[in-house]
PLY file of the C-alpha trace (Angstrom):
ply
format ascii 1.0
element vertex 112
property float x
property float y
property float z
element edge 111
property int vertex1
property int vertex2
end_header
1.49 -15.10 -35.30
-2.27 -15.71 -34.95
-1.64 -18.70 -32.66
0.12 -16.44 -30.21
-2.69 -13.86 -30.00
-4.29 -15.69 -27.08
-0.92 -15.73 -25.33
-0.48 -12.01 -26.08
-4.01 -11.29 -24.89
-3.31 -13.09 -21.61
-0.05 -11.18 -21.12
-1.88 -7.91 -21.74
-4.66 -8.86 -19.31
-2.10 -9.88 -16.67
-0.24 -6.58 -17.05
-3.53 -4.66 -16.97
-4.43 -6.28 -13.64
-0.95 -5.59 -12.27
-1.17 -1.91 -13.24
-4.65 -1.55 -11.77
-3.44 -2.97 -8.45
-0.38 -0.70 -8.50
-2.50 2.37 -9.21
-4.93 1.42 -6.47
-2.02 1.23 -4.04
-0.59 4.55 -5.23
-3.89 6.37 -4.81
-4.20 5.07 -1.25
-0.59 5.85 -0.35
-0.05 8.85 1.86
2.81 11.11 0.74
3.17 13.01 4.00
1.43 13.50 7.27
-0.52 16.62 8.12
1.68 17.64 11.03
3.62 20.90 10.90
6.68 20.46 8.72
9.82 22.46 8.27
10.66 23.75 4.75
12.90 20.75 4.07
10.13 18.29 4.90
7.68 20.29 2.80
10.07 20.22 -0.18
10.64 16.49 0.21
6.88 15.86 0.41
6.26 18.01 -2.68
8.97 16.14 -4.60
7.53 12.78 -3.53
4.08 13.88 -4.63
5.41 15.02 -8.03
7.13 11.66 -8.52
3.96 9.79 -7.56
1.90 11.86 -10.00
4.42 11.16 -12.76
4.36 7.42 -12.04
0.56 7.43 -12.07
0.48 9.27 -15.41
2.87 6.71 -16.93
0.83 3.80 -15.58
-2.44 5.28 -16.85
-0.88 5.76 -20.29
0.25 2.12 -20.33
-3.27 1.05 -19.31
-4.67 3.09 -22.20
-2.27 1.40 -24.62
-3.16 -2.05 -23.26
-6.88 -1.32 -23.74
-6.13 -0.27 -27.32
-4.15 -3.48 -27.95
-6.92 -5.65 -26.48
-9.46 -3.92 -28.70
-7.19 -4.52 -31.73
-7.03 -8.23 -30.85
-10.82 -8.33 -30.68
-11.34 -6.57 -34.03
-8.54 -8.44 -35.83
-6.13 -5.55 -36.40
-3.61 -6.50 -33.71
-0.05 -6.79 -34.97
-0.45 -4.33 -37.86
1.53 -1.08 -37.78
-0.79 1.90 -37.32
1.36 4.01 -39.69
2.31 1.77 -42.62
-0.03 -1.18 -42.14
2.78 -3.74 -42.35
2.98 -6.52 -39.74
4.82 -5.70 -36.53
7.62 -8.21 -35.97
6.67 -11.05 -33.66
9.82 -10.46 -31.61
8.77 -6.85 -31.03
5.27 -7.89 -29.97
6.67 -10.50 -27.61
8.81 -7.86 -25.91
6.28 -5.06 -26.13
2.80 -6.56 -26.60
1.07 -3.18 -26.78
3.28 -1.93 -29.63
1.29 -0.07 -32.27
4.09 0.58 -34.76
6.71 -1.51 -36.51
10.26 -0.66 -35.47
10.91 1.43 -38.59
7.84 3.61 -38.06
8.48 3.85 -34.31
12.02 5.12 -34.93
10.70 7.63 -37.47
8.06 8.78 -34.97
10.67 9.28 -32.24
12.89 11.33 -34.57
10.07 13.84 -35.19
0 1
1 2
2 3
3 4
4 5
5 6
6 7
7 8
8 9
9 10
10 11
11 12
12 13
13 14
14 15
15 16
16 17
17 18
18 19
19 20
20 21
21 22
22 23
23 24
24 25
25 26
26 27
27 28
28 29
29 30
30 31
31 32
32 33
33 34
34 35
35 36
36 37
37 38
38 39
39 40
40 41
41 42
42 43
43 44
44 45
45 46
46 47
47 48
48 49
49 50
50 51
51 52
52 53
53 54
54 55
55 56
56 57
57 58
58 59
59 60
60 61
61 62
62 63
63 64
64 65
65 66
66 67
67 68
68 69
69 70
70 71
71 72
72 73
73 74
74 75
75 76
76 77
77 78
78 79
79 80
80 81
81 82
82 83
83 84
84 85
85 86
86 87
87 88
88 89
89 90
90 91
91 92
92 93
93 94
94 95
95 96
96 97
97 98
98 99
99 100
100 101
101 102
102 103
103 104
104 105
105 106
106 107
107 108
108 109
109 110
110 111
């Protein structure tokens, strides 16, 4: 798998840039105007704002995980499960390059 680390690193860097651009756009996006609104418009604006906040939180979490994966590549621990220490399957890393657990440990974590 070591030969693919550069490819993984590039995929992570590409996704990081994509997320940063998306977040920049979201922070500049206006949810509603400041004109007087009826209760329906106010509710719709509040819902839109809640959705935008949720999307931003998810994107920031993915950015955090990407930074963690990039650091693991740099210090040579990338591809090792954080729980059991066994290698994470190459197929899993190809699909989810910022995975920190092998599939067995991830399933166990989700069951808790």
